[in-house]
C-alpha positions as CSV (number, residue, x, y, z in Angstrom):
1,M,9.0,33.2,-25.6
2,P,5.6,31.7,-24.9
3,G,5.4,28.6,-22.7
4,K,5.6,25.2,-24.3
5,R,2.0,23.6,-24.5
6,T,1.6,20.2,-23.2
7,R,-1.2,17.7,-24.3
8,K,-3.8,16.8,-21.6
9,D,-2.5,13.2,-21.7
10,T,1.0,14.0,-20.7
11,L,0.3,12.9,-17.2
12,T,-3.0,10.9,-17.2
13,G,-3.0,9.0,-20.6
14,G,-5.7,11.1,-21.7
15,S,-8.3,10.8,-18.9
16,G,-7.7,14.4,-17.9
17,D,-7.8,13.4,-14.2
18,V,-5.3,15.6,-12.9
19,K,-6.9,16.0,-9.5
20,P,-5.9,13.3,-7.1
21,Q,-8.4,11.2,-5.2
22,Q,-8.1,9.4,-1.9
23,I,-9.0,6.0,-0.6
24,T,-8.7,5.4,3.1
25,I,-8.6,2.0,4.7
26,I,-8.7,1.2,8.5
27,H,-7.3,-2.2,9.3
28,S,-6.5,-4.4,12.5
29,S,-4.5,-7.5,12.6
30,G,-6.2,-10.6,13.8
31,G,-3.6,-11.3,16.5
32,P,0.4,-11.8,17.3
33,N,2.6,-13.5,14.8
34,E,0.0,-13.7,11.9
35,F,-0.8,-12.1,8.7
36,T,-4.1,-10.3,8.0
37,V,-5.1,-9.5,4.5
38,S,-7.9,-6.7,3.4
39,P,-8.8,-6.8,-0.1
40,V,-9.7,-3.2,-1.5
41,L,-11.8,-3.1,-4.5
42,L,-10.4,0.0,-6.7
43,P,-12.7,2.5,-7.8
44,I,-12.5,2.1,-11.6
45,S,-15.3,2.0,-14.1
46,K,-15.6,-1.3,-16.0
47,I,-16.9,0.8,-19.1
48,S,-14.1,1.0,-21.6
49,A,-12.6,4.4,-22.1
50,G,-12.7,3.8,-25.8
51,K,-12.4,1.1,-28.3
52,D,-8.7,0.7,-27.7
53,R,-8.1,2.2,-24.2
54,A,-8.9,1.1,-20.7
55,T,-9.2,3.1,-17.5
56,I,-6.8,2.1,-14.7
57,I,-5.5,3.5,-11.3
58,E,-2.4,5.5,-11.1
59,L,-1.1,5.6,-7.4
60,L,0.7,8.6,-6.4
61,K,1.3,8.6,-2.8
62,V,0.6,6.1,0.1
63,E,0.6,7.1,3.7
64,F,0.5,4.2,6.5
65,I,-0.5,5.5,10.0
66,Y,0.1,3.5,13.1
67,P,-2.5,5.1,15.6
68,L,-1.3,6.0,19.1
69,Q,-0.9,2.8,21.0
70,N,0.6,1.8,24.3
71,F,3.2,-0.8,23.7
72,G,4.7,-3.2,26.3
73,D,6.0,-5.7,23.9
74,F,9.6,-6.4,23.4
75,S,11.4,-6.9,20.1
76,T,8.4,-6.6,18.0
77,V,8.2,-6.0,14.2
78,D,5.1,-4.8,12.5
79,M,4.7,-4.7,8.9
80,A,2.1,-3.0,6.5
81,Y,2.2,-3.1,2.8
82,L,0.1,-2.8,-0.6
83,T,0.3,-5.7,-3.1
84,T,-1.6,-6.4,-6.3
85,S,-1.5,-10.2,-5.7
86,T,-1.0,-12.2,-2.7
87,S,-1.0,-15.8,-1.6
88,R,-1.5,-14.8,2.1
89,V,-4.7,-15.4,3.9
90,D,-5.9,-14.1,7.3
91,G,-4.3,-16.3,10.0
92,D,-1.2,-17.2,8.0
93,V,1.9,-17.6,10.4
94,A,4.1,-14.5,10.3
95,T,7.8,-14.6,10.8
96,T,10.5,-11.9,9.9
97,S,11.9,-14.1,7.1
98,E,8.2,-14.3,5.5
99,M,8.0,-10.6,5.9
100,V,11.2,-10.2,4.0
101,V,9.8,-12.5,1.3
102,D,6.8,-10.5,1.0
103,A,8.7,-7.1,0.9
104,G,10.9,-8.5,-2.0
105,S,7.9,-9.3,-4.1
106,T,7.8,-7.7,-7.5
107,R,4.0,-7.2,-6.6
108,S,4.5,-5.5,-3.3
109,M,4.5,-1.6,-3.2
110,A,4.9,0.8,-0.4
111,V,6.2,-1.7,2.4
112,S,6.3,-0.1,5.8
113,F,8.3,-1.8,8.6
114,H,8.0,-0.6,12.2
115,N,10.5,-2.2,14.9
116,R,9.6,-1.7,18.6
117,Y,12.1,-2.4,21.4
118,G,11.1,-2.3,25.3
119,S,13.3,-2.5,28.2
120,I,13.2,-3.9,31.8
121,I,14.5,-1.5,34.3
122,G,14.5,-2.8,37.9
123,G,12.2,-5.6,37.1
124,Q,9.5,-3.5,35.5
125,S,8.8,-3.3,31.6
126,A,8.9,0.2,30.3
127,A,5.8,0.8,27.8
128,V,6.1,3.1,25.0
129,S,3.5,5.2,23.6
130,E,3.9,6.4,19.9
131,E,2.1,7.2,16.6
132,L,4.0,6.6,13.4
133,D,3.3,8.1,10.0
134,H,5.3,6.5,7.0
135,I,4.7,8.4,3.5
136,Y,5.8,6.9,0.3
137,D,5.7,9.2,-2.9
138,L,5.4,6.6,-5.9
139,T,5.9,9.2,-8.6
140,D,8.9,9.8,-10.8
141,G,10.4,13.3,-11.4
142,N,7.9,14.0,-13.9
143,G,5.0,13.3,-11.8
144,N,3.9,9.9,-13.2
145,G,2.8,7.5,-10.5
146,L,2.6,3.6,-10.5
147,L,0.0,2.2,-12.6
148,V,-2.2,-0.6,-11.3
149,A,-4.3,-2.5,-13.7
150,T,-5.9,-5.1,-11.3
151,D,-9.5,-4.8,-9.9
152,F,-8.3,-5.3,-6.3
153,I,-5.2,-4.3,-4.3
154,Y,-4.6,-6.0,-1.0
155,F,-3.7,-4.2,2.2
156,V,-1.6,-6.7,4.4
157,T,-0.4,-6.3,7.9
158,A,1.6,-8.6,10.1
159,N,3.1,-8.6,13.6
160,V,5.9,-10.7,14.8
161,G,6.9,-10.9,18.4
162,G,3.8,-8.9,19.9
163,T,1.2,-10.2,22.2
164,G,-1.6,-8.5,20.7
165,S,-3.1,-7.1,17.3
166,I,-1.9,-4.1,15.8
167,S,-3.8,-1.3,14.1
168,A,-3.0,0.6,10.9
169,V,-4.4,3.1,8.6
170,V,-3.5,3.6,4.9
171,K,-4.4,6.5,2.7
172,I,-3.8,6.0,-0.9
173,L,-3.8,9.0,-3.2
174,Y,-4.5,8.2,-6.8
175,R,-5.9,9.4,-10.1
176,L,-7.5,7.7,-13.2
177,F,-5.2,6.9,-16.1
178,E,-6.3,5.7,-19.6
179,A,-3.9,3.2,-21.1
180,N,-3.9,1.5,-24.6
181,L,-4.9,-2.2,-24.6
182,T,-1.5,-3.3,-25.2
183,E,-0.1,-1.4,-22.1
184,Y,-3.0,-2.5,-20.1
185,I,-2.6,-6.1,-20.8
186,G,1.0,-6.0,-20.1
187,I,0.5,-4.2,-16.8
188,L,-2.2,-6.7,-15.7
189,Q,-0.2,-9.7,-16.5
190,S,2.8,-8.3,-14.6
191,Q,0.6,-7.8,-11.6
192,I,-1.3,-10.9,-11.2
């Protein structure tokens, strides 16, 4: 029995863009106990895909990388996440309760927490060197990703309990998706 043919828009809404592309953002926080926000302009054409269609971004995977660092801090919590809308600005005071509020937002996606604990042995602090890599698959079982209709997404980091800034890299795997205007407007309204 011959294989079932699928329409080209099964995964991509008609864009035919089945080959993912990647955005890489390198980000450093301003200092301890504060939020840092990096707006990221999404690479989508402002030209309409058709009279009743709009081209938007479909997020497939997000990878957060905390580069190799020497940590001497104790009871430190680092956070990095992507969101379609934020009220945070650079320098806002970060607390763990504020981090939880941000993580629970319906507009936040791919939230990464990193807890570090140091120790004191014989009056000396033990520093830890480590590199972390958190990967989030945003697709469902059929390969459909998370649709984003906004012009920007925001890469937000925060550090609580540290003595310096943190560095993080995010790699976003995406493809283009053509949505009908009703779907586009609904997604946009839910993300701003």
